[in-house]
N, C-alpha and C positions, 0 to 999 in steps of 0.2 A: 791787205792791198792798199796802197796810198790813194788818196782822193785826187783824181786826175781831171779836175775841171779848170777851166780858164778863169783868170782874174784879170783885171785891167793892168795890174802891175806885172804879172807874168807875160801878158801879151806885149806890153811895152818893152820889156827886156828882150823878148824874142825878136820883135820887129827891129828894135834898135841894133841888136847884134847882127842881124841879117844886113841891115843898112851899112854898118861899119865894115862888114866883109864884102860889100859890093854885090850882094845877092838880092834877087827879087823876093818879094813876099809870096810864099805859096798860098793859093786860095785868097788872093788879095780882096776880091769882092766879098767873100764870106767874112773875112776879117773886119772889113769896114762895116758891113752890116751888123756884125756882133757888137762892135764898138758903139755904133750909133744906137743900137738897142738898149744900151746902158745910159743913154742921155735922159736926163730928168726934165720936167716941165720948166724948171728955173734956168735951164741952159747948162747946168753942171752935169757931171757924169758920176755913175756909181761904180764900185769895184766889179760888179756883175749885175746882170739883169735882175730886176725886182728887188733891189736893195737900195739903201739911202745913198745919195750922192755925197761926195766929199772932195776936198781941194786936191789931194794927191791923185785921186782917180781922174779928176778933170785934167790935171797936167798930163798924166800918162795918156789919156784918150786923145787929147789934142796933139800930143807928140806922135802917136801912132798915125792919126789922120794926116798929119803934116808929112810924115815919111811916105805914106801911101799916096800922097797927092790928092787927098780928099777933104781938106779942111772945109771947103765950101759946103760939104754935105751937112755940117752942123747947123747951118742956116742961122746961127746966132753970133753976131760979132762980139758979144760979151764974152763968149768962151775964148775967142782968140785973144781978146784983151787980157783976160785972166791968165792965159798961158804966157803971154808976153810979160806980164807983171811978175809972175812966179819965176820965170826964167831970169829976169833981171835981178830979182832978189837972190836967186841961186848964184848968179855970177859975182855978186858982191859979198857972198858968203853970209847972208843975213840969216 
């Protein structure tokens, strides 16, 4: 049987797909709580709770929180700035 646990990447893809389809996030509160449970002391995010944070997971987490309308829950402007920086680099194909 496959391992059926969530990661930040799979959560981001699911939430982004729902957003593109114009659908609501089912269990939005629980999704936001799970994402914020992955936040590290330095403001970054990990792929799943109790693992080390990384840049990709931080981007995915802030994207999910943005779509969910919950960016303020991160309480760290550094995370938002990181997201904006990564997004800009992505736009210029860096």
